[in-house]
N, C-alpha and C positions, 0 to 999 in steps of 0.2 A: 617213331607213335611212342606217347607217353603212357605209363601204366596208371590204372586205377586207385584212389584210398579210398578202402573200405571201412567202414566204420562198424565194428563189431560189437554185438550187446553180449553182455556176460550176465550169468546168474546173480541174484540177489543177494543168494546165500546158498546154503547146502542142499540141493536139490539134483534132479536128474535131468541134465541139460536136453534130451530130447522131450520133455515134456513143456519146455519154454520157449525152444528155439526150432526153428524148420529147417529140414534137411539142407536145405540150399546153404545153408550158413556153414556147416559142415564141410560142403564140398569146395566151398570158396578157401576156407582156412586152410585146405592141403592144397592150395594153389600160391598160397602166399611163403615167401622166406625172410619178410622184412616186417617187422612191428613197431609202432611207436607204442609206449605203453606207459600207464600210470604208475605201477609197480612192477619190476621185470619176476620179480619170484611168484607173485599172484598170477601173473599173464603166463607163464610157464606153466604154471599148475591148471589153470584153466584148458589151456591147449592140449596138455595130456588127457585131460578128463573128456575133451572133446575129440579124441582119437587122433588125434595129428599124425601123419606117416612119415614126416620129415622128422630125422632124429633132431630133438631139441637142442643140440649143440652146434648145430648146423645151421640153427636161425640167427638173424640179426636183429638185436632188442636196441631202440633209442627209449631213454626213459625222461617224460614231463611230468615234473609235478613241483613242486615249491622250491626244490633243491637244484632245479636246472636252469640253465642259462638260456634266456631268450632269445640271445643274437644265433643261438647255433641251432635253432629251429628248422631255419632254411635249410640245411643239410640234410636233416632227417629224411626229407624228399627228394635227395637226389638219384635214389634207386627208381622212383615214379618218372623222373624227367630221363633216366635212361631206359625206358620201358618195362620195368619192374611193377608189379602191382604192393599195395603197401595197406598193411591193416591197422587199425587204430582200438585198443583194448582201454576200458576204462576199468577202474579198481570194482566196480559193479553197475550194474544198468546198462544205459545207454552213453556210448561218449559225445562229447560236447553237450549234455545236458547237467548242469551243476558239474563242469568236468573241464580238466584244463586243456583236452582234447579241442575245444574248439577254437585254441590259438592254432593249432594245426591246420584244421579246415578251413581256417581264414586265409593262412600262408597258401594254401593249397588250390585256392580261389585264385589267387594274386599271382600264380604260374600255372594259371589255365589246366589243373590237374581234374580229372574228372571226380566229382565225390559219390560214392554209392552207399547210401546207410541202410543196413541191414535190419531185418525185422527181430525186435528182442524185447524183453521185460524194460519197464520205466517205472520205478515206485511212485513216483511223481503223477504221472497220468492215470497210471492204475488207480491210484489214491482217489483222485478226481472222479475217476468214472465211477468209482463206487460210493462216493459222498452221497449222492443225490443233489449236488449243489450246481449252481449255475457254472454249465460247461461252454457257454457261449462268450463268456464277458469272465477271464479268470486273470491272475496276475502270479507268476512264480516268485517270491521274493527272496528266493535261499534262505539263507543265515541270518537270523536277527541280531541286532547288537549283542556282546557278549555281556557288557556292564548292564547291571537290572535296571537304573534310571532311564537311559537310552533305549532299552528292549521294551520297557513298557510304555514309553513314549510312541514307539514305533508302532507298537499294537493297536493302541488306541486310534493311533492316526488312521490304518488300515481299516480297523472297525469302521470307523465314518468313513471312510470312501467305500466301502463294502455297503454300505446302507444307501449312501447316495448315488452310488451308480451301479447298483446291485451287481458286483465285481465279486467273484469270489476268491481269497486269499490264500495263499498256498506256502509253506514254510519247510525246510529240513532244518534237522539240528544233529549234531554230533549225539551219538545214544548217550554217553556219559553227561550229556546235559540235556536230556529230556525231561527228567522229574524237576530241575527251578523253572523250566521254559512253561510246561504246563501247571505250574504253581501262579506262576505269573499271569496265565491266559485266567485261571479260574478267579483269582482274585481279584482280576481288574477289568474283565470285559464285561458289557451286558446280560443280565441273566437270561434274557430270550437269543443271545447270538448263539447260532450253531456252529459246533465244532467236529470234526470227524478226525479221529485218530485212528491211522492206519501203521500198523506196527507187523514187521516180519512179512511184509507183502510178497506172496507167491509159496513162502514155507507152510509148513505143515502146522507152526503154531502159530501162521496167521490171524491176526486181529484187527478188523475192520468195523468200526461204529461210528453212528452219527447222532450228537445228543446235545440239547442244549447246554451253555453252562453251567446255570441252573439244577441241569440233571446230571450231569456228568458230579459235580460237587457231592452228588449223595452215594456215588460210586466210583471213587478214582481207580482207574487200570494200572497194573503193575507195568510198566514200558521200560522201566531203568533199564541202561545200556541194551535197548533192543534199536535196531533200525528203525526210524520212523517217520512218516510224513502227518503234517496238521495242516486240516485245510479248515478255513474260516469264512463262513458268512452272515452277513448282519442285515437286518430289514429297519426301515425307518419307523 
């Protein structure tokens, strides 16, 4: 009998885990000794904080990130084929959403391994929930182009699509690039376009606010180097 692949959400920052994760998650964590993670160091720290009963040095970790070799991903699931459960841990939030864990999940489906997603925080969906924008038709666009001309072109195209299709557009950005992205939004989108900025979601310093581009220009928030989600909606 094959083991299961558990997708284990983690906190979005320094927070008490029992405030954001259900008790069931902690029980499952203590039944797993094989983990596929984005970063071994932070995964070990999360497991210790979660009160794992196994000795950390007795656990087996496989790393999946930009330095990993995709050809080896199949091997990471060997334990599940031998009847042991495996956990997937992202750097923050939910595995498989804006996260390389999706590649592991795809392979697990091919191998007919049962996938079990656990409940936990996703800054993307929490931001959408709190934005007041269309939650029935939305697109998560991930990271915008790094180069300014391409980024502005993409923003304008997405703004037009939002207006034409009543579709909410959602973006994530590296914290140190928040400021130039916000500047491009304020300088190139229509004054009436709505923008929700959700920074430090679930943390004590959480900031979530929706305003028009015109109103944001009057009071620009300080979000530099803070994890943030940008939610956009435009009307005809």
